[in-house]
C-alpha positions in Angstrom: 215.7 10.7 -117.5 212.7 12.1 -117.9 211.3 12.8 -121.2 210.2 16.7 -122.1 207.6 17.9 -124.1 208.9 20.6 -126.1 206.3 21.9 -129.1 208.7 23.4 -131.0 210.7 20.4 -132.1 207.5 18.7 -133.3 207.8 20.8 -137.1 210.8 19.2 -137.4 210.1 15.8 -136.4 207.2 15.9 -138.3 208.9 17.2 -141.2 212.2 14.5 -140.8 209.3 11.5 -139.9 209.9 9.0 -143.0 211.1 12.3 -145.3 211.0 10.7 -149.2 214.1 11.4 -151.1 213.4 9.3 -154.1 215.6 5.8 -154.0 216.2 6.4 -149.9 214.2 7.6 -146.6 215.3 10.3 -144.0 214.3 9.3 -140.4 215.2 11.9 -138.0 214.5 12.8 -134.3 214.7 15.6 -131.6 214.3 14.6 -128.2 214.8 16.4 -124.3 215.3 14.8 -121.4 216.0 16.2 -117.7 218.4 14.3 -115.8 216.0 13.4 -112.9 216.5 9.7 -112.4 212.7 7.7 -113.4 211.5 4.2 -112.9 214.9 1.5 -112.9 217.4 4.8 -113.8 218.7 5.0 -110.3 219.7 0.8 -110.6 221.2 1.0 -113.8 222.9 4.2 -112.7 224.2 2.6 -109.9 225.1 -0.6 -111.7 227.0 1.5 -114.5 229.3 2.9 -111.4 230.0 0.2 -110.2 231.2 -1.3 -113.8 233.3 1.8 -114.3 234.9 1.8 -111.0 235.6 -2.2 -111.5 236.9 -0.9 -115.0 239.4 1.5 -113.5 240.6 -0.6 -110.5 241.9 -3.4 -113.5 243.2 -0.6 -115.3 247.2 0.0 -115.2 247.8 2.8 -112.9 251.3 3.4 -114.8 249.4 4.1 -117.7 248.9 7.4 -118.0 247.9 6.8 -121.8 245.1 5.1 -120.8 241.8 6.2 -121.9 240.2 5.0 -119.3 241.9 8.0 -117.1 239.2 10.6 -118.3 236.3 8.6 -116.3 238.2 8.6 -113.1 236.3 11.9 -112.7 233.6 11.8 -111.2 231.1 14.4 -113.1 233.1 12.5 -116.2 231.3 9.4 -114.8 228.0 10.9 -114.1 228.1 12.4 -117.8 228.5 9.1 -119.3 225.9 7.4 -117.2 223.6 10.3 -118.3 224.2 9.3 -122.0 223.2 5.6 -121.1 219.9 6.4 -119.1 219.0 8.6 -122.2 219.3 5.8 -124.7 217.6 3.4 -122.1 214.8 5.9 -122.4 215.0 6.7 -126.1 215.1 2.8 -126.7 213.7 1.0 -124.0 213.8 -2.7 -125.5 217.6 -2.5 -125.8 219.8 -3.2 -123.4 222.6 -0.3 -123.5 223.8 -1.8 -119.7 227.4 -2.6 -121.3 227.8 -0.4 -123.8 231.6 0.8 -124.2 232.6 4.7 -123.3 234.4 4.7 -126.3 231.4 4.5 -128.6 230.8 8.3 -127.3 233.2 11.1 -128.7 233.0 15.0 -127.4 233.1 17.4 -130.5 235.1 20.3 -129.9 232.6 22.6 -130.8 229.0 23.5 -132.5 230.4 23.9 -135.9 231.2 19.9 -136.2 227.3 19.1 -135.7 226.4 21.8 -138.4 229.1 21.0 -140.8 227.4 17.0 -140.6 223.9 18.5 -140.6 225.1 20.2 -143.7 226.9 17.4 -145.5 224.0 14.6 -144.8 220.8 16.7 -144.9 221.6 18.8 -147.6 218.9 17.8 -150.2 216.5 17.7 -147.1 217.3 20.8 -146.6 216.3 22.2 -150.1 213.1 20.6 -149.5 212.9 22.2 -146.2 213.1 25.6 -147.4 210.8 24.8 -150.1 207.8 24.4 -148.0 208.8 26.8 -145.1 209.5 30.2 -147.1 213.2 30.0 -147.7 214.1 29.5 -143.9 217.4 27.1 -143.1 216.7 23.5 -141.8 220.1 23.9 -139.8 218.9 27.4 -138.7 215.3 26.2 -137.5 217.5 23.1 -136.0 219.6 25.6 -133.9 217.2 27.8 -132.6 214.7 25.3 -131.0 218.2 23.2 -129.5 219.2 26.6 -127.9 216.2 27.4 -126.3 216.1 23.9 -124.8 219.3 23.8 -123.8 221.6 26.7 -124.5 224.1 25.3 -127.0 227.1 27.4 -125.9 226.9 26.2 -122.5 226.6 23.2 -123.6 228.8 19.8 -124.6 228.3 18.1 -127.2 229.0 14.3 -127.7 228.5 12.3 -131.6 227.5 8.6 -130.7 229.2 5.9 -133.2 227.9 2.1 -132.2 229.8 -0.4 -133.5 227.8 -3.0 -135.5 227.0 -5.6 -132.2 225.7 -2.9 -130.5 224.0 -0.4 -133.0 220.0 -0.2 -132.3 220.1 2.4 -135.1 221.0 -0.2 -137.4 218.8 -1.3 -139.7 218.7 -3.3 -143.3 219.5 -0.8 -146.3 220.6 1.6 -143.6 223.1 4.3 -145.4 224.1 6.4 -143.2 223.7 7.2 -139.6 224.0 10.1 -137.2 223.6 10.5 -133.5 224.4 13.4 -131.2 223.8 14.3 -127.7 223.5 17.9 -126.5 224.7 18.2 -122.5 224.0 21.3 -120.5 225.2 20.6 -117.1 224.0 23.7 -115.1 220.3 23.0 -116.5 220.6 18.9 -116.3 219.6 18.6 -119.2 220.0 16.3 -122.6 218.5 17.1 -126.3 219.6 13.9 -128.4 219.5 14.2 -132.0 219.3 10.9 -134.1 219.1 10.9 -138.0 219.3 7.7 -140.7 219.1 7.7 -144.2 217.5 4.2 -145.5 217.9 3.1 -149.2 214.0 1.8 -150.1 216.1 -1.0 -152.6 217.0 -3.0 -149.3 213.9 -2.5 -147.7 213.0 -1.6 -144.0 213.7 -5.0 -142.0 215.4 -4.5 -138.9 218.6 -6.5 -138.4 218.8 -8.6 -135.3 222.0 -8.5 -134.5 222.8 -8.8 -130.0 225.6 -7.9 -128.1 228.6 -10.0 -127.4 228.6 -11.4 -123.9 232.3 -11.5 -124.6 232.6 -7.6 -124.7 231.0 -6.8 -121.1 234.8 -7.1 -119.9 235.9 -4.1 -122.1 232.8 -1.7 -121.0 232.8 1.7 -120.4 236.1 3.0 -121.3 237.9 5.4 -123.3 235.4 8.3 -123.2 236.9 11.5 -123.6 234.6 13.9 -121.2 
């Protein structure tokens, strides 16, 4: 995955960089990537592909309700791999090779993202409007994301990691949201991560590591 420099993201990223809301701090970031292998991407993608196929081979053919069926399609496997590679570039010091597919959820429509932003960033939106001539934070985000990814032509995924595999987890975190917008035609991914951290608990990172025992059931249960 190749990181794409995209200037229109800058104003939003600057605004959401340690935004002070009194008792808590908002940290958010938009990033864009092209689905072009760089560095160790090819090696990791091959490893993930083999692991997925191994999981498929171990699944029961008679279990038609098995969520692993979604990964029998090569395009679905490629999507999962692109999302994992994106995470690896966002957090190069974190190992996502054993991330489980059920941690990704496909959102049915753009409105689910809008509702999430309205819910979690309502106070931040007020501050944005006060310093940007009354413009909407959500509308501003929508415009810049659409420019680079064409929202209506993209699939939207949320990422909800468990505690043992969460690079976003920090001491004092109140909430955390993580979205990916994937345009198959453009072969681009836009990521948006945002968290709210309580000042009372401090900002030290937790050091939880993924359990080795969880690798066996990795990469299953993804609705893509």
